[in-house]
C-alpha positions as a Markdown table, in Angstrom:
| # | Residue | x | y | z |
|---|---|---|---|---|
| 1 | Met | 29.3 | 17.0 | -16.7 |
| 2 | Lys | 30.8 | 20.0 | -15.0 |
| 3 | Leu | 27.7 | 22.1 | -16.0 |
| 4 | Ile | 25.4 | 19.6 | -14.4 |
| 5 | Asp | 27.5 | 19.5 | -11.3 |
| 6 | Ser | 27.5 | 23.3 | -11.1 |
| 7 | Ile | 23.7 | 23.4 | -11.5 |
| 8 | Phe | 23.2 | 20.8 | -8.7 |
| 9 | Asn | 25.7 | 22.8 | -6.5 |
| 10 | Ser | 23.6 | 25.9 | -7.0 |
| 11 | Ile | 20.4 | 24.0 | -6.2 |
| 12 | Ser | 21.9 | 22.5 | -3.1 |
| 13 | Arg | 22.7 | 26.0 | -1.9 |
| 14 | Leu | 19.0 | 26.9 | -2.2 |
| 15 | Gln | 18.2 | 24.1 | 0.4 |
| 16 | Glu | 19.2 | 26.6 | 3.1 |
| 17 | Lys | 16.1 | 28.6 | 2.1 |
| 18 | Pro | 13.3 | 26.1 | 2.3 |
| 19 | Ile | 10.5 | 28.2 | 0.7 |
| 20 | Leu | 12.6 | 29.3 | -2.2 |
| 21 | Phe | 13.9 | 25.8 | -2.7 |
| 22 | Phe | 10.4 | 24.4 | -2.7 |
| 23 | Ala | 9.2 | 27.0 | -5.2 |
| 24 | Phe | 12.2 | 26.5 | -7.5 |
| 25 | Ser | 11.7 | 22.7 | -7.3 |
| 26 | Phe | 8.0 | 23.1 | -8.2 |
| 27 | Ile | 8.8 | 25.3 | -11.2 |
| 28 | Val | 11.4 | 22.8 | -12.4 |
| 29 | Phe | 9.1 | 19.8 | -12.0 |
| 30 | Phe | 6.2 | 21.6 | -13.6 |
| 31 | Gly | 8.4 | 22.5 | -16.6 |
| 32 | Leu | 9.6 | 18.9 | -16.9 |
| 33 | Ala | 6.0 | 17.6 | -16.7 |
| 34 | Ile | 5.1 | 19.8 | -19.6 |
| 35 | Leu | 8.2 | 18.9 | -21.5 |
| 36 | Phe | 7.7 | 15.1 | -21.1 |
| 37 | Arg | 4.1 | 15.5 | -22.4 |
| 38 | Leu | 4.8 | 17.7 | -25.4 |
| 39 | Pro | 4.4 | 14.8 | -27.9 |
| 40 | His | 0.8 | 14.4 | -26.6 |
| 41 | Phe | 0.1 | 18.1 | -26.3 |
| 42 | Leu | 1.2 | 18.8 | -29.8 |
| 43 | Ser | -0.6 | 15.8 | -31.4 |
| 44 | Asn | -4.0 | 15.7 | -33.1 |
| 45 | Ala | -5.3 | 13.6 | -30.2 |
| 46 | Phe | -5.1 | 16.4 | -27.7 |
| 47 | Trp | -8.7 | 16.3 | -26.3 |
| 48 | Phe | -10.3 | 16.1 | -22.9 |
| 49 | Asp | -12.4 | 13.2 | -21.6 |
| 50 | Gly | -15.7 | 13.3 | -19.8 |
| 51 | Asp | -14.2 | 13.4 | -16.3 |
| 52 | Glu | -12.0 | 16.4 | -17.2 |
| 53 | Gly | -15.1 | 18.0 | -18.8 |
| 54 | Ile | -17.0 | 17.7 | -15.4 |
| 55 | Ile | -14.0 | 19.3 | -13.7 |
| 56 | Gly | -14.0 | 22.1 | -16.2 |
| 57 | Ile | -17.7 | 22.8 | -15.6 |
| 58 | Met | -17.2 | 22.7 | -11.9 |
| 59 | Ala | -14.3 | 25.2 | -12.3 |
| 60 | Gln | -16.5 | 27.5 | -14.4 |
| 61 | Asp | -19.2 | 27.3 | -11.8 |
| 62 | Leu | -16.6 | 28.2 | -9.1 |
| 63 | Ile | -15.5 | 31.2 | -11.0 |
| 64 | Ala | -19.1 | 32.3 | -11.5 |
| 65 | Gly | -19.7 | 31.9 | -7.8 |
| 66 | Lys | -22.4 | 29.3 | -8.3 |
| 67 | His | -20.9 | 26.4 | -6.4 |
| 68 | Phe | -18.1 | 25.6 | -4.0 |
| 69 | Pro | -16.7 | 22.2 | -5.0 |
| 70 | Ile | -16.3 | 19.5 | -2.4 |
| 71 | Tyr | -17.3 | 16.4 | -4.4 |
| 72 | Phe | -17.6 | 15.8 | -8.1 |
| 73 | Tyr | -21.0 | 16.6 | -9.5 |
| 74 | Gly | -23.4 | 13.7 | -9.1 |
| 75 | Gln | -21.3 | 12.0 | -6.5 |
| 76 | Lys | -21.0 | 12.0 | -2.7 |
| 77 | Tyr | -17.3 | 11.0 | -2.7 |
| 78 | Gly | -14.0 | 12.0 | -4.3 |
| 79 | Leu | -12.6 | 15.2 | -3.0 |
| 80 | Ser | -12.5 | 17.5 | -6.0 |
| 81 | Thr | -11.7 | 20.9 | -4.4 |
| 82 | Phe | -8.0 | 21.1 | -5.2 |
| 83 | Glu | -8.3 | 20.0 | -8.8 |
| 84 | Val | -11.2 | 22.3 | -9.4 |
| 85 | Phe | -9.3 | 25.3 | -7.9 |
| 86 | Ser | -6.3 | 24.4 | -10.0 |
| 87 | Val | -8.3 | 24.3 | -13.2 |
| 88 | Ala | -10.2 | 27.5 | -12.2 |
| 89 | Phe | -6.8 | 29.2 | -11.9 |
| 90 | Trp | -5.7 | 28.2 | -15.4 |
| 91 | Ile | -9.1 | 29.1 | -16.8 |
| 92 | Lys | -8.7 | 32.6 | -15.4 |
| 93 | Leu | -5.2 | 32.8 | -16.7 |
| 94 | Ile | -5.5 | 31.4 | -20.2 |
| 95 | Gly | -9.2 | 30.9 | -20.8 |
| 96 | Thr | -11.5 | 27.9 | -21.1 |
| 97 | Gly | -10.2 | 24.9 | -23.1 |
| 98 | Val | -8.3 | 21.7 | -23.0 |
| 99 | Trp | -5.0 | 23.5 | -22.1 |
| 100 | Ala | -6.6 | 24.8 | -18.8 |
| 101 | Leu | -7.8 | 21.3 | -18.0 |
| 102 | Arg | -4.5 | 19.7 | -18.6 |
| 103 | Leu | -2.4 | 22.4 | -17.0 |
| 104 | Gly | -4.7 | 22.3 | -13.9 |
| 105 | Gly | -4.0 | 18.6 | -13.5 |
| 106 | Leu | -0.3 | 19.0 | -14.2 |
| 107 | Thr | -0.1 | 21.7 | -11.5 |
| 108 | Leu | -1.3 | 19.3 | -8.9 |
| 109 | Phe | 0.9 | 16.5 | -10.3 |
| 110 | Ala | 4.0 | 18.8 | -10.1 |
| 111 | Leu | 3.0 | 19.9 | -6.6 |
| 112 | Gly | 2.8 | 16.2 | -5.5 |
| 113 | Thr | 6.2 | 15.4 | -7.1 |
| 114 | Thr | 7.7 | 18.3 | -5.3 |
| 115 | Phe | 6.5 | 17.0 | -2.0 |
| 116 | Leu | 7.8 | 13.6 | -3.0 |
| 117 | Phe | 11.2 | 15.2 | -3.8 |
| 118 | Lys | 11.3 | 16.9 | -0.4 |
| 119 | Gly | 10.3 | 13.7 | 1.3 |
| 120 | Ile | 13.1 | 11.7 | -0.4 |
| 121 | Leu | 15.6 | 14.4 | 0.5 |
| 122 | Asn | 14.4 | 14.4 | 4.1 |
| 123 | Cys | 15.1 | 10.6 | 4.2 |
| 124 | Gly | 18.8 | 11.4 | 3.6 |
| 125 | Gln | 19.1 | 10.6 | -0.1 |
| 126 | Pro | 21.6 | 12.7 | -2.2 |
| 127 | Leu | 20.2 | 15.5 | -4.3 |
| 128 | Lys | 21.0 | 14.0 | -7.7 |
| 129 | Leu | 19.4 | 10.6 | -6.8 |
| 130 | Ser | 16.3 | 12.3 | -5.4 |
| 131 | Phe | 16.0 | 14.3 | -8.6 |
| 132 | Leu | 16.5 | 11.2 | -10.8 |
| 133 | Ile | 13.7 | 9.4 | -8.9 |
| 134 | Val | 11.3 | 12.2 | -9.3 |
| 135 | Ala | 12.2 | 12.7 | -12.9 |
| 136 | Ala | 11.4 | 9.0 | -13.5 |
| 137 | Val | 8.0 | 9.6 | -11.9 |
| 138 | Leu | 7.4 | 12.7 | -14.0 |
| 139 | Cys | 8.3 | 11.0 | -17.3 |
| 140 | Phe | 5.9 | 8.1 | -16.8 |
| 141 | Pro | 4.0 | 8.1 | -20.1 |
| 142 | Ser | 0.5 | 8.2 | -18.8 |
| 143 | Trp | -0.3 | 10.6 | -21.6 |
| 144 | Thr | 0.1 | 7.7 | -24.1 |
| 145 | Leu | -3.2 | 6.4 | -22.7 |
| 146 | Trp | -4.9 | 9.7 | -23.6 |
């Protein structure tokens, strides 16, 4: 218990440096998002679906300079820009594949949970409670549907 308290004390000192605190929180939440989904990532059912395939195609087109994504292909709604840029980043980093598609989505998910974490903290909630709330959101087993 003392170890956990010392970790949270160190993290609370980072709150004085907002950009560093946000970056550290994002890295922690991204790592937790991957950790909570490891059973799926390491299973034989680790495939992408058609929607993710379209995002992958759009990311490859973005990298090739063919298209700047605003909407998903074949639609005139559904802002896809952020998701396509995130997947394009992972494609450039690790290559084309299901990992790039999933890590692109998890990057945005972790970014969103980091903003949620900051929002909960700004409402005056204690650091440990805020972290527990966000950890509960992160471990939601949406991957079981995949």
